[in-house]
Backbone as a printed PyTorch tensor [residue, N CA C, xyz], in Angstrom:
tensor([[[ -6.2850,  17.6080, -13.4590],
         [ -6.5650,  17.5750, -12.3930],
         [ -7.0500,  15.9600, -12.1350]],

        [[ -7.1480,  15.3810, -13.7070],
         [ -7.6860,  13.8320, -13.3120],
         [ -6.3860,  12.9970, -12.8360]],

        [[ -5.0970,  13.3630, -13.0050],
         [ -4.1630,  12.3600, -12.7820],
         [ -3.8510,  12.7090, -10.7120]],

        [[ -4.2680,  14.1200, -10.8610],
         [ -3.9910,  14.5000,  -9.3060],
         [ -4.9920,  13.8310,  -8.5280]],

        [[ -5.6320,  13.0800,  -8.6570],
         [ -7.2130,  12.3680,  -8.2980],
         [ -6.7120,  10.8340,  -8.3090]],

        [[ -6.4820,  10.6890,  -9.1670],
         [ -5.8670,   8.9300,  -9.4020],
         [ -4.6610,   9.0020,  -8.2280]],

        [[ -3.7620,   9.5150,  -8.3240],
         [ -2.5440,   9.6280,  -7.1300],
         [ -3.2450,   9.8750,  -6.0160]],

        [[ -3.8780,  10.6070,  -5.9140],
         [ -4.7630,  10.8110,  -4.3040],
         [ -4.9840,   9.2650,  -3.8750]],

        [[ -6.1390,   8.4700,  -4.8140],
         [ -6.7760,   6.9690,  -4.6590],
         [ -6.0000,   6.5330,  -4.7800]],

        [[ -4.4770,   6.3360,  -5.1810],
         [ -3.4830,   5.3850,  -5.4200],
         [ -2.9110,   5.2070,  -4.3730]],

        [[ -2.4960,   6.2580,  -3.4270],
         [ -2.0360,   6.2570,  -1.8630],
         [ -2.9850,   6.0920,  -0.9610]],

        [[ -4.4800,   6.3410,  -0.8730],
         [ -5.3880,   5.7200,  -0.3470],
         [ -5.5870,   3.9790,  -0.4140]],

        [[ -5.5930,   3.8560,  -1.1760],
         [ -5.4900,   2.6910,  -1.8800],
         [ -3.7470,   1.5560,  -1.4170]],

        [[ -3.0670,   2.1380,  -1.2620],
         [ -1.7010,   1.7690,  -0.8990],
         [ -1.4820,   1.8310,   0.6480]],

        [[ -2.1530,   3.1320,   1.5840],
         [ -2.3490,   2.8240,   2.6710],
         [ -3.2370,   2.1090,   3.4970]],

        [[ -4.6530,   1.7980,   2.7320],
         [ -5.6430,   0.2810,   3.0600],
         [ -4.5610,  -0.9470,   3.0820]],

        [[ -3.7870,  -1.0520,   1.8940],
         [ -3.3730,  -2.0050,   1.5600],
         [ -2.3570,  -2.4020,   2.9030]],

        [[ -1.5290,  -1.4270,   3.2920],
         [ -0.2980,  -1.7240,   4.1530],
         [ -1.2040,  -2.1500,   5.4240]],

        [[ -2.4340,  -1.2760,   6.2830],
         [ -2.9330,  -1.4180,   7.3520],
         [ -3.3410,  -2.9430,   7.2800]],

        [[ -4.1070,  -3.3190,   5.8550],
         [ -4.6240,  -4.8530,   6.0130],
         [ -3.3940,  -5.8400,   6.4550]],

        [[ -2.2300,  -5.4550,   5.9360],
         [ -0.9900,  -6.2050,   5.4560],
         [ -0.3250,  -6.5040,   7.2310]],

        [[ -0.4390,  -5.3510,   8.1020],
         [  0.3680,  -5.0760,   9.1320],
         [ -0.7950,  -5.7240,  10.1710]],

        [[ -2.3390,  -5.7240,   9.4730],
         [ -3.7580,  -6.4130,  10.0550],
         [ -3.2050,  -7.9210,  10.4180]],

        [[ -2.8060,  -8.4640,   9.2220],
         [ -2.5900,  -9.9910,   8.8160],
         [ -1.3840, -10.2920,   9.6060]],

        [[ -0.5050,  -9.4840,   9.8440],
         [  1.0100, -10.0390,  10.3730],
         [  0.3520,  -9.9700,  11.7030]],

        [[ -0.0810,  -9.0790,  12.3740],
         [ -0.4440,  -9.1170,  13.6490],
         [ -1.2520, -10.1180,  14.1530]],

        [[ -2.4270, -10.3940,  13.6050],
         [ -3.1430, -11.7110,  14.1600],
         [ -2.0340, -13.4910,  13.9130]],

        [[ -1.5160, -12.9230,  12.8690],
         [ -0.7550, -14.6110,  12.6360],
         [ -0.1020, -14.7000,  13.7250]],

        [[  1.0050, -13.3660,  14.4800],
         [  1.7070, -13.4640,  15.7420],
         [  0.8600, -14.1270,  16.8720]],

        [[ -0.3500, -13.3160,  16.8750],
         [ -1.1550, -13.5080,  17.7700],
         [ -1.7760, -15.0670,  18.0340]],

        [[ -1.8260, -15.6000,  17.0220],
         [ -2.2890, -16.9130,  16.7460],
         [ -1.0070, -17.9660,  17.3360]],

        [[  0.2150, -17.6600,  16.7470],
         [  1.0340, -18.3550,  16.8470],
         [  1.4270, -18.6260,  18.3140]],

        [[  1.1610, -17.7880,  19.0950],
         [  1.2800, -17.4480,  20.7290],
         [ -0.1770, -18.1160,  21.4690]],

        [[ -0.9660, -17.9230,  20.5770],
         [ -2.1330, -18.7590,  21.2220],
         [ -2.1720, -20.4370,  20.9790]],

        [[ -1.0710, -20.9660,  20.2610],
         [ -1.1170, -22.1900,  19.7760],
         [ -0.1440, -22.6450,  20.8110]],

        [[  1.1220, -21.9160,  21.1340],
         [  2.4040, -21.8750,  21.9010],
         [  1.6290, -22.3860,  23.2470]],

        [[  0.4280, -21.1790,  23.5810],
         [ -0.1900, -21.2610,  24.7200],
         [ -0.9230, -22.5780,  25.0680]],

        [[ -1.6390, -23.2180,  24.1770],
         [ -2.4880, -24.7390,  24.0420],
         [ -1.2250, -25.0220,  24.3960]],

        [[ -0.3740, -25.5510,  23.6970],
         [  0.7090, -26.2090,  23.2410],
         [  1.3550, -26.5310,  25.2740]],

        [[  1.6740, -25.4710,  25.9760],
         [  2.1330, -25.6100,  27.1970],
         [  1.2560, -25.9530,  28.1300]],

        [[  0.0500, -25.6150,  27.7010],
         [ -1.2420, -26.3780,  28.6070],
         [ -1.9570, -26.9640,  27.9340]],

        [[ -1.6920, -28.6160,  28.8360],
         [ -2.8570, -29.2870,  27.9380],
         [ -4.2210, -29.2200,  28.8120]],

        [[ -5.3200, -29.2980,  27.4250],
         [ -6.4600, -29.9110,  28.3170],
         [ -7.2950, -30.9240,  28.0350]],

        [[ -8.1200, -31.1050,  28.7670],
         [ -8.8660, -32.0490,  28.9670],
         [ -9.8390, -31.8760,  28.3630]],

        [[-10.5470, -32.7350,  27.4400],
         [-11.6060, -32.8750,  26.4600],
         [-12.6700, -33.8740,  27.0550]]])
């Protein structure tokens, strides 16, 4: 019984890690897009 619970916990943990890594990947892509956008449009400060 214990090993089955551990397996389920491990699966959930992996799924969560996968979601977090995808989220980080998405945010880094968005950041690079924002950087490109700011480089194209010069801002007066």
